[in-house]
C-alpha positions, 0 to 999 in steps of 0.5 A: 499499500503506498502512502505519504509520511514525514521523513525521518533521517533514516530515509536520507539514504533512499532520499539520496538514491532517488536523486543521483540519477537526476544529478548526474544524468540529467538536467533537473537539478542544476547540483553536479555531484550526487549528495550522499545521505549525510548531505540529505540528513543535514539538509533535512535538519536545516529546515528545522522543522519549519519545512516540510520534508515528506516520503511516498512509501509503499509498505512490503511487509507488515511493518514500517522496517518494510518500507521502501521510499518511492519519492520525495518532496519538500519545501525550503525557504524561498529567500532569506530575506525577511519580507519573504518568510511566507513563500516557500520553494517547493521540490519533488522527486520520483524514483526512476521506474515509479514514475506515473503511477500517481505518486508525484501527483499524491506528494505534491498534493500532500506538500501542499495542503500541508503547506496550506495548513503551516500558513504560508501564501506562496510556493514556487517551483522551479522547473528545468525546460523543457519539461512537459511531465513536471509542468503537468504535475505542478499545474495539477496541483495548482501551479501556474506559470510565473516566468521563464529565466532563459539559458540560466543553467549550463549542464552537460554541454547546453544550456538550460531555460529554467521556468519558474511555476507560483501556486497561490496557497492562501490570500495574503492577509495584512498582516500576515500570521506567523507561518507554523512548524512542520513539526506541529502540523504534520503530513496533511493529506491533499 
């Protein structure tokens, strides 16, 4: 059975393994060296309990120890400037061989619902272009095209455009309430 839950430190190796092919062979990530499990644990810890990290898992037995991580999604600080604290940048990756099973949508719906519950107002997704599958996924969960930076990244011998997609999570109240910590809210099913 497929489920979505908060990522744990012991998921870092699986998360790193899912991400590595995108770094090493693809252009959807602009990193050039695949981070290992320790780096992924550090990134998860750097969220400080504010920003969500979640995984999609499939049960292969009776207990939590029999779960296999098939994908992950997280939100991070959009910008370190204080006035941006209600906006987040989102990221999602699904393991090779696990795409086209609805995992991406399941994860992204949970991520967006969780961010709404936390009180964030805007989510920003970056998409290396062209990438019709990612565009379709983002738009299916409420993101809309916000703009494109032309030839902004160079990887694997070519220049890559990056599109920005934006999802309005909540009305921008004045004054806005401070976002709640992911540690308080937990994963909200989309």
